[in-house]
Backbone bond lengths (Angstrom), bond angles and torsions (degrees), N, CA, C in turn:
res aa  C-N    CA-C-N  psi(-1)  N-CA   C-N-CA  omega(-1)  CA-C   N-CA-C  phi
1 M - - - 1.468 - - 1.568 106.20 -
2 S 1.291 112.14 143.99 1.484 117.48 179.46 1.589 110.22 -81.68
3 V 1.245 113.69 162.71 1.470 120.58 177.73 1.510 109.37 -61.48
4 E 1.340 115.70 -43.70 1.489 120.03 -178.74 1.506 110.24 -61.21
5 Y 1.388 115.33 -40.28 1.478 118.37 -179.84 1.515 109.65 -62.55
6 E 1.315 115.39 -50.26 1.477 121.00 -178.71 1.560 111.71 -59.99
7 L 1.308 114.90 -41.78 1.475 118.36 179.73 1.570 111.94 -65.23
8 G 1.303 115.44 -40.00 1.449 121.09 -179.51 1.510 110.59 -66.55
9 L 1.302 114.78 -44.37 1.491 120.01 179.87 1.491 109.65 -69.04
10 Q 1.296 121.21 -42.51 1.465 122.30 -178.53 1.515 108.59 -65.43
11 T 1.357 118.87 -35.80 1.458 119.59 178.27 1.510 110.41 -65.08
12 L 1.311 116.37 -42.83 1.467 121.06 178.81 1.514 111.43 -61.43
13 L 1.300 117.67 -44.60 1.467 121.75 179.06 1.535 109.54 -65.80
14 A 1.332 118.18 -38.70 1.459 120.20 -179.18 1.561 110.87 -67.10
15 V 1.318 117.11 -40.24 1.461 119.72 176.19 1.515 111.72 -63.49
16 R 1.310 116.17 -38.84 1.455 121.86 -179.69 1.559 106.93 -60.91
17 T 1.304 117.03 -46.16 1.475 122.43 -179.46 1.534 110.06 -65.44
18 E 1.320 116.41 -45.91 1.459 120.38 -179.30 1.550 112.66 -59.92
19 L 1.350 114.65 -36.39 1.465 119.12 178.55 1.514 113.61 -87.27
20 D 1.353 115.01 0.16 1.448 119.91 -179.27 1.521 113.49 54.46
21 L 1.329 115.52 45.17 1.463 120.12 178.14 1.537 109.55 -90.09
22 K 1.262 115.70 139.61 1.428 124.40 -179.76 1.527 111.32 -88.66
23 I 1.324 116.72 67.73 1.434 122.82 179.79 1.524 108.23 -123.28
24 S 1.302 115.48 128.70 1.465 117.97 -176.79 1.522 113.92 -65.18
25 D 1.296 118.13 154.11 1.455 123.79 176.50 1.572 108.89 -59.67
26 D 1.319 115.33 -42.98 1.448 122.73 -177.34 1.529 110.18 -61.06
27 L 1.335 119.31 -44.57 1.454 121.31 179.27 1.511 110.72 -66.18
28 L 1.353 117.98 -42.93 1.454 119.53 177.81 1.499 113.45 -61.75
29 R 1.332 114.47 -45.47 1.482 118.92 177.04 1.507 113.17 -58.04
30 T 1.306 116.82 -42.79 1.428 119.72 -179.20 1.519 111.29 -69.60
31 C 1.302 118.30 -39.46 1.450 121.91 174.75 1.548 109.80 -60.58
32 F 1.330 115.56 -45.24 1.462 120.05 -178.81 1.568 109.10 -61.57
33 D 1.342 116.74 -44.04 1.444 121.02 -178.41 1.523 110.04 -62.78
34 I 1.315 118.46 -41.09 1.469 121.93 177.53 1.543 111.35 -58.76
35 Q 1.341 112.78 -50.34 1.462 116.72 -179.54 1.501 113.52 -62.45
36 K 1.339 115.91 -40.45 1.466 122.84 178.18 1.551 109.59 -61.93
37 K 1.321 116.07 -40.97 1.455 119.68 -175.96 1.537 111.63 -68.08
38 Y 1.312 116.00 -37.04 1.486 119.54 -175.63 1.486 114.42 -104.93
39 Q 1.312 120.03 12.29 1.458 123.05 -173.72 1.518 113.84 -62.66
40 F 1.263 118.37 -27.74 1.487 122.24 -179.28 1.488 112.71 -107.87
41 S 1.306 117.54 6.29 1.483 121.60 -178.73 1.505 107.75 -73.83
42 H 1.311 115.71 137.19 1.460 120.07 175.32 1.565 111.49 -75.02
43 D 1.322 115.01 -22.66 1.484 120.67 179.09 1.499 108.76 -92.67
44 R 1.297 117.35 98.69 1.484 122.44 -178.69 1.493 112.06 -69.79
45 T 1.312 118.44 -17.27 1.474 119.71 177.61 1.502 113.55 -64.22
46 L 1.358 117.33 -29.57 1.423 120.34 179.44 1.526 113.39 -58.59
47 S 1.257 115.28 -48.21 1.512 122.55 178.46 1.517 108.38 -64.27
48 T 1.312 117.81 -47.59 1.482 120.59 -178.40 1.528 110.32 -60.65
49 Q 1.323 118.44 -44.27 1.430 121.79 -176.77 1.543 110.09 -65.90
50 A 1.350 115.35 -41.67 1.514 117.94 177.50 1.544 111.38 -65.30
51 M 1.281 116.27 -38.34 1.514 119.21 179.49 1.498 108.15 -67.99
52 D 1.331 119.62 -42.14 1.456 121.68 178.60 1.548 111.53 -58.77
53 R 1.346 115.06 -45.89 1.482 120.01 179.75 1.517 110.16 -61.29
54 L 1.329 117.00 -43.40 1.448 123.29 -179.77 1.539 109.79 -59.14
55 I 1.307 113.52 -52.04 1.525 119.55 -177.30 1.525 110.62 -62.14
56 E 1.360 117.34 -42.36 1.447 118.88 177.05 1.507 112.50 -59.76
57 Q 1.325 117.02 -45.76 1.418 122.62 176.64 1.545 113.24 -56.09
58 Y 1.284 113.07 -45.95 1.501 121.72 -178.06 1.543 110.82 -64.22
59 V 1.340 114.00 -43.49 1.483 118.80 178.06 1.488 112.20 -65.41
60 E 1.362 116.48 -39.65 1.462 119.46 177.06 1.508 111.91 -62.94
61 K 1.332 116.97 -46.65 1.460 121.80 176.45 1.500 112.78 -58.30
62 S 1.368 115.17 -43.87 1.416 121.98 179.64 1.519 111.96 -63.01
63 G 1.307 116.84 -41.65 1.454 121.22 176.58 1.498 114.34 -63.68
64 E 1.314 116.43 -37.97 1.449 122.68 176.59 1.533 111.39 -64.57
65 K 1.314 119.79 -38.99 1.412 123.27 177.57 1.492 111.25 -66.08
66 H 1.307 118.26 -37.80 1.475 122.28 -178.80 1.503 112.82 -72.89
67 T 1.326 117.40 -37.30 1.488 120.13 -177.51 1.480 112.86 -87.13
68 G 1.302 115.42 -24.26 1.462 120.04 177.59 1.498 113.75 78.87
69 D 1.337 122.10 -36.60 1.420 124.25 -178.28 1.519 114.25 -115.62
70 G 1.328 116.04 2.20 1.432 121.49 -179.30 1.492 114.01 76.52
71 A 1.367 119.71 6.99 1.455 121.22 179.01 1.523 111.47 -89.71
C-alpha cells in the first residue's frame, strides 16, 4: 500500500472516530477502496454502482444480525 493510500484511509478513520460514527472499519476500507479504484474513471456510474452494491450488502447483513433468523 502506498503512503498516500494509508494517509487517506487513516484520515477517514480518524474523522469517523472524532465524529463518533458507528461505521465499521471494514465498511470504510471498502468504500475507500472503491473510490480509489474509480477516482480517475470518466464513467462516474461505475463508482456509484459499486457503492450502491456495497451499501445494499451491508444493510442486508445488518438486518440479518438484528433479526437473528433473517425473517
